[in-house]
BALOBA-1460 file (C-alpha; in Angstrom, 3 decimals):
// residues 187
<rec num="1" residu="m" x="23.594" y="21.377" z="-2.789"/>
<rec num="2" residu="q" x="22.265" y="18.690" z="-4.796"/>
<rec num="3" residu="v" x="21.807" y="16.339" z="-1.779"/>
<rec num="4" residu="r" x="19.604" y="19.079" z="-0.003"/>
<rec num="5" residu="v" x="17.460" y="19.658" z="-3.336"/>
<rec num="6" residu="v" x="16.651" y="15.788" z="-3.757"/>
<rec num="7" residu="a" x="16.084" y="15.320" z="0.193"/>
<rec num="8" residu="i" x="13.689" y="18.191" z="0.193"/>
<rec num="9" residu="g" x="12.047" y="16.795" z="-3.104"/>
<rec num="10" residu="l" x="11.716" y="13.266" z="-1.528"/>
<rec num="11" residu="i" x="10.584" y="14.571" z="1.822"/>
<rec num="12" residu="g" x="7.752" y="16.820" z="-0.170"/>
<rec num="13" residu="f" x="6.898" y="13.514" z="-2.189"/>
<rec num="14" residu="l" x="6.369" y="11.741" z="1.050"/>
<rec num="15" residu="i" x="4.130" y="14.326" z="2.563"/>
<rec num="16" residu="w" x="2.329" y="14.352" z="-0.679"/>
<rec num="17" residu="v" x="1.588" y="10.527" z="-0.750"/>
<rec num="18" residu="p" x="-0.708" y="10.043" z="2.314"/>
<rec num="19" residu="t" x="-1.412" y="6.743" z="3.781"/>
<rec num="20" residu="l" x="-4.793" y="5.347" z="3.333"/>
<rec num="21" residu="a" x="-5.127" y="4.389" z="7.161"/>
<rec num="22" residu="a" x="-9.010" y="5.361" z="7.333"/>
<rec num="23" residu="s" x="-9.420" y="3.095" z="4.316"/>
<rec num="24" residu="p" x="-7.765" y="-0.239" z="4.838"/>
<rec num="25" residu="g" x="-7.464" y="-2.550" z="1.625"/>
<rec num="26" residu="g" x="-7.989" y="0.479" z="-0.638"/>
<rec num="27" residu="a" x="-11.793" y="0.249" z="-0.260"/>
<rec num="28" residu="g" x="-13.799" y="1.772" z="-3.179"/>
<rec num="29" residu="k" x="-10.739" y="1.772" z="-5.421"/>
<rec num="30" residu="r" x="-10.779" y="-0.529" z="-8.282"/>
<rec num="31" residu="g" x="-7.313" y="-1.535" z="-9.572"/>
<rec num="32" residu="p" x="-6.362" y="-2.584" z="-13.181"/>
<rec num="33" residu="d" x="-7.796" y="-5.536" z="-14.613"/>
<rec num="34" residu="g" x="-4.431" y="-6.797" z="-15.837"/>
<rec num="35" residu="f" x="-1.124" y="-5.217" z="-17.264"/>
<rec num="36" residu="g" x="-1.644" y="-3.466" z="-20.772"/>
<rec num="37" residu="n" x="-3.816" y="-5.480" z="-23.064"/>
<rec num="38" residu="i" x="-3.622" y="-8.793" z="-20.795"/>
<rec num="39" residu="p" x="-6.453" y="-9.265" z="-18.569"/>
<rec num="40" residu="y" x="-5.928" y="-11.182" z="-15.470"/>
<rec num="41" residu="g" x="-7.292" y="-14.790" z="-16.141"/>
<rec num="42" residu="s" x="-6.927" y="-14.837" z="-20.115"/>
<rec num="43" residu="s" x="-5.154" y="-17.612" z="-21.542"/>
<rec num="44" residu="s" x="-1.456" y="-17.652" z="-22.374"/>
<rec num="45" residu="e" x="-2.614" y="-19.178" z="-25.866"/>
<rec num="46" residu="d" x="-4.291" y="-15.781" z="-26.764"/>
<rec num="47" residu="a" x="-1.317" y="-13.595" z="-25.135"/>
<rec num="48" residu="i" x="0.263" y="-12.705" z="-28.429"/>
<rec num="49" residu="r" x="-3.070" y="-11.939" z="-30.234"/>
<rec num="50" residu="l" x="-4.148" y="-9.799" z="-27.133"/>
<rec num="51" residu="n" x="-0.943" y="-8.205" z="-27.151"/>
<rec num="52" residu="h" x="-1.115" y="-7.049" z="-30.676"/>
<rec num="53" residu="g" x="1.629" y="-9.376" z="-31.984"/>
<rec num="54" residu="n" x="4.072" y="-7.915" z="-29.575"/>
<rec num="55" residu="g" x="6.187" y="-10.486" z="-27.213"/>
<rec num="56" residu="e" x="7.417" y="-14.034" z="-26.995"/>
<rec num="57" residu="i" x="5.966" y="-16.946" z="-25.153"/>
<rec num="58" residu="v" x="8.612" y="-18.902" z="-23.133"/>
<rec num="59" residu="q" x="7.650" y="-22.140" z="-21.549"/>
<rec num="60" residu="n" x="10.467" y="-24.184" z="-19.595"/>
<rec num="61" residu="n" x="9.473" y="-26.468" z="-16.945"/>
<rec num="62" residu="g" x="6.801" y="-24.440" z="-15.587"/>
<rec num="63" residu="p" x="3.953" y="-22.473" z="-16.555"/>
<rec num="64" residu="p" x="4.287" y="-19.950" z="-19.516"/>
<rec num="65" residu="i" x="5.638" y="-16.590" z="-19.486"/>
<rec num="66" residu="l" x="5.095" y="-13.528" z="-22.025"/>
<rec num="67" residu="t" x="8.020" y="-11.437" z="-22.358"/>
<rec num="68" residu="y" x="8.045" y="-8.266" z="-24.358"/>
<rec num="69" residu="r" x="9.136" y="-4.489" z="-24.180"/>
<rec num="70" residu="t" x="6.645" y="-1.480" z="-24.042"/>
<rec num="71" residu="s" x="7.022" y="2.158" z="-23.798"/>
<rec num="72" residu="i" x="5.137" y="3.990" z="-20.978"/>
<rec num="73" residu="q" x="5.200" y="7.744" z="-21.144"/>
<rec num="74" residu="g" x="8.554" y="7.667" z="-22.931"/>
<rec num="75" residu="m" x="10.215" y="5.183" z="-20.558"/>
<rec num="76" residu="t" x="11.015" y="1.667" z="-21.768"/>
<rec num="77" residu="f" x="10.097" y="-1.284" z="-19.635"/>
<rec num="78" residu="n" x="10.758" y="-4.918" z="-19.987"/>
<rec num="79" residu="v" x="7.492" y="-6.916" z="-19.391"/>
<rec num="80" residu="t" x="7.236" y="-10.313" z="-17.719"/>
<rec num="81" residu="q" x="3.711" y="-11.456" z="-17.806"/>
<rec num="82" residu="n" x="3.262" y="-14.651" z="-15.753"/>
<rec num="83" residu="y" x="0.794" y="-17.380" z="-16.098"/>
<rec num="84" residu="d" x="-0.304" y="-19.829" z="-13.702"/>
<rec num="85" residu="k" x="-0.182" y="-23.744" z="-14.118"/>
<rec num="86" residu="n" x="-3.595" y="-23.605" z="-15.965"/>
<rec num="87" residu="h" x="-2.162" y="-21.076" z="-18.415"/>
<rec num="88" residu="k" x="-4.056" y="-18.162" z="-17.148"/>
<rec num="89" residu="a" x="-2.517" y="-14.679" z="-16.595"/>
<rec num="90" residu="v" x="-1.700" y="-13.765" z="-13.123"/>
<rec num="91" residu="d" x="0.792" y="-11.042" z="-12.014"/>
<rec num="92" residu="a" x="3.031" y="-9.133" z="-14.387"/>
<rec num="93" residu="i" x="6.389" y="-7.412" z="-13.527"/>
<rec num="94" residu="v" x="7.362" y="-4.582" z="-15.370"/>
<rec num="95" residu="v" x="11.109" y="-3.187" z="-15.295"/>
<rec num="96" residu="s" x="12.805" y="-0.293" z="-16.381"/>
<rec num="97" residu="t" x="16.643" y="0.028" z="-15.943"/>
<rec num="98" residu="t" x="18.917" y="3.117" z="-16.978"/>
<rec num="99" residu="t" x="21.896" y="4.576" z="-15.827"/>
<rec num="100" residu="e" x="21.206" y="7.786" z="-14.083"/>
<rec num="101" residu="s" x="22.420" y="10.033" z="-11.162"/>
<rec num="102" residu="g" x="20.625" y="9.226" z="-7.888"/>
<rec num="103" residu="q" x="18.816" y="12.414" z="-8.259"/>
<rec num="104" residu="d" x="17.598" y="11.731" z="-11.788"/>
<rec num="105" residu="c" x="16.554" y="8.231" z="-10.653"/>
<rec num="106" residu="i" x="14.418" y="9.688" z="-7.689"/>
<rec num="107" residu="a" x="12.869" y="12.007" z="-10.139"/>
<rec num="108" residu="q" x="11.922" y="9.371" z="-12.637"/>
<rec num="109" residu="f" x="10.370" y="7.255" z="-9.702"/>
<rec num="110" residu="n" x="8.344" y="10.211" z="-8.664"/>
<rec num="111" residu="y" x="7.257" y="10.552" z="-12.168"/>
<rec num="112" residu="v" x="6.103" y="7.106" z="-12.253"/>
<rec num="113" residu="l" x="4.450" y="7.320" z="-8.718"/>
<rec num="114" residu="a" x="2.454" y="10.501" z="-9.833"/>
<rec num="115" residu="l" x="1.346" y="8.694" z="-13.180"/>
<rec num="116" residu="l" x="0.021" y="5.891" z="-11.089"/>
<rec num="117" residu="q" x="-1.436" y="8.118" z="-8.507"/>
<rec num="118" residu="s" x="-3.359" y="10.187" z="-11.283"/>
<rec num="119" residu="t" x="-4.839" y="6.887" z="-12.782"/>
<rec num="120" residu="y" x="-5.573" y="4.991" z="-9.573"/>
<rec num="121" residu="g" x="-5.604" y="7.490" z="-6.734"/>
<rec num="122" residu="e" x="-3.430" y="7.894" z="-3.676"/>
<rec num="123" residu="a" x="-0.940" y="5.044" z="-2.649"/>
<rec num="124" residu="g" x="-1.733" y="2.690" z="0.077"/>
<rec num="125" residu="s" x="1.544" y="3.327" z="1.589"/>
<rec num="126" residu="a" x="4.260" y="6.063" z="1.862"/>
<rec num="127" residu="p" x="7.567" y="5.094" z="0.174"/>
<rec num="128" residu="l" x="9.563" y="2.903" z="2.496"/>
<rec num="129" residu="q" x="13.346" y="3.121" z="2.159"/>
<rec num="130" residu="e" x="15.830" y="0.628" z="2.715"/>
<rec num="131" residu="q" x="19.775" y="0.851" z="2.300"/>
<rec num="132" residu="t" x="20.954" y="-1.659" z="-0.343"/>
<rec num="133" residu="g" x="24.546" y="-3.050" z="-1.022"/>
<rec num="134" residu="g" x="27.175" y="-0.866" z="-2.745"/>
<rec num="135" residu="n" x="25.687" y="2.476" z="-1.219"/>
<rec num="136" residu="g" x="22.459" y="2.252" z="-2.772"/>
<rec num="137" residu="v" x="18.927" y="2.715" z="-1.685"/>
<rec num="138" residu="s" x="15.441" y="1.084" z="-2.406"/>
<rec num="139" residu="y" x="12.204" y="2.737" z="-2.037"/>
<rec num="140" residu="k" x="8.801" y="0.599" z="-2.170"/>
<rec num="141" residu="v" x="5.241" y="1.756" z="-2.520"/>
<rec num="142" residu="l" x="2.071" y="-0.004" z="-2.575"/>
<rec num="143" residu="f" x="-1.133" y="0.743" z="-4.368"/>
<rec num="144" residu="e" x="-3.686" y="-1.480" z="-2.942"/>
<rec num="145" residu="f" x="-7.288" y="-1.625" z="-4.329"/>
<rec num="146" residu="n" x="-10.652" y="-3.043" z="-3.048"/>
<rec num="147" residu="r" x="-10.312" y="-6.653" z="-4.643"/>
<rec num="148" residu="s" x="-7.130" y="-7.266" z="-2.542"/>
<rec num="149" residu="d" x="-5.009" y="-6.476" z="-5.712"/>
<rec num="150" residu="g" x="-2.243" y="-4.038" z="-6.122"/>
<rec num="151" residu="i" x="0.687" y="-2.523" z="-7.781"/>
<rec num="152" residu="e" x="3.910" y="-2.497" z="-5.990"/>
<rec num="153" residu="a" x="6.386" y="0.148" z="-7.083"/>
<rec num="154" residu="e" x="9.896" y="-0.121" z="-6.314"/>
<rec num="155" residu="l" x="13.000" y="1.916" z="-7.096"/>
<rec num="156" residu="t" x="16.566" y="0.859" z="-6.644"/>
<rec num="157" residu="a" x="19.297" y="3.625" z="-7.210"/>
<rec num="158" residu="a" x="22.915" y="3.337" z="-7.129"/>
<rec num="159" residu="g" x="24.473" y="5.966" z="-4.788"/>
<rec num="160" residu="t" x="27.638" y="7.760" z="-4.288"/>
<rec num="161" residu="g" x="29.195" y="8.229" z="-0.841"/>
<rec num="162" residu="g" x="26.427" y="6.125" z="0.799"/>
<rec num="163" residu="s" x="23.670" y="8.060" z="-0.719"/>
<rec num="164" residu="a" x="21.348" y="7.753" z="-3.684"/>
<rec num="165" residu="t" x="21.336" y="11.579" z="-3.979"/>
<rec num="166" residu="g" x="24.708" y="11.763" z="-5.265"/>
<rec num="167" residu="s" x="25.471" y="13.127" z="-8.656"/>
<rec num="168" residu="g" x="27.552" y="9.935" z="-9.814"/>
<rec num="169" residu="a" x="25.807" y="7.963" z="-12.485"/>
<rec num="170" residu="g" x="24.634" y="4.279" z="-11.632"/>
<rec num="171" residu="p" x="21.982" y="1.683" z="-12.443"/>
<rec num="172" residu="c" x="18.468" y="2.974" z="-11.763"/>
<rec num="173" residu="t" x="15.887" y="0.336" z="-11.783"/>
<rec num="174" residu="i" x="12.134" y="0.877" z="-11.400"/>
<rec num="175" residu="r" x="10.119" y="-2.160" z="-10.984"/>
<rec num="176" residu="l" x="6.469" y="-2.305" z="-11.068"/>
<rec num="177" residu="h" x="4.552" y="-5.613" z="-9.780"/>
<rec num="178" residu="y" x="0.988" y="-5.843" z="-10.892"/>
<rec num="179" residu="l" x="-0.773" y="-8.167" z="-8.473"/>
<rec num="180" residu="p" x="-4.086" y="-9.712" z="-9.442"/>
<rec num="181" residu="p" x="-7.238" y="-9.859" z="-7.045"/>
<rec num="182" residu="g" x="-6.584" y="-11.797" z="-3.875"/>
<rec num="183" residu="w" x="-2.660" y="-11.432" z="-3.980"/>
<rec num="184" residu="v" x="-2.122" y="-8.471" z="-1.717"/>
<rec num="185" residu="g" x="-1.637" y="-9.634" z="1.706"/>
<rec num="186" residu="h" x="-0.599" y="-13.056" z="0.843"/>
<rec num="187" residu="f" x="3.054" y="-12.751" z="0.461"/>
């Protein structure tokens, strides 16, 4: 019975998230100007100050990276704010990893998608499903905006019996990739 409930819930969500075929490139929708308190193009030297003292700048053999933890609507996310060779903020990757049943994992992802949709409008794509190793499943959704920027939301859920809708607990990873202006369509 649990498999049916989740399948119906996910099908309902797929119907609920229409595509923007009539509006290519998310025309008219403006996306975020960065992630959190870090605007795209801001200097890595200002990162800790802009982020209210939260985080650590890491610089190995390449451009600097700001790493920190944040909470979004009660969920904990690890943030990696990337910088380019000129030390200007570019994309940010935000990841939450928990141990959940497949059903609960999908429910969390639907919650995150609903938050994004209430903030930025409809997604530019319906969730795309892929099978992953270990009986898991992955879903991806792209929110695309008018400056060729976007937010790619991805769920990777471990499943039981070949389905992410099983009741056994496993890793549940929700990944949000904040893409600055000009990045969507260049991968």
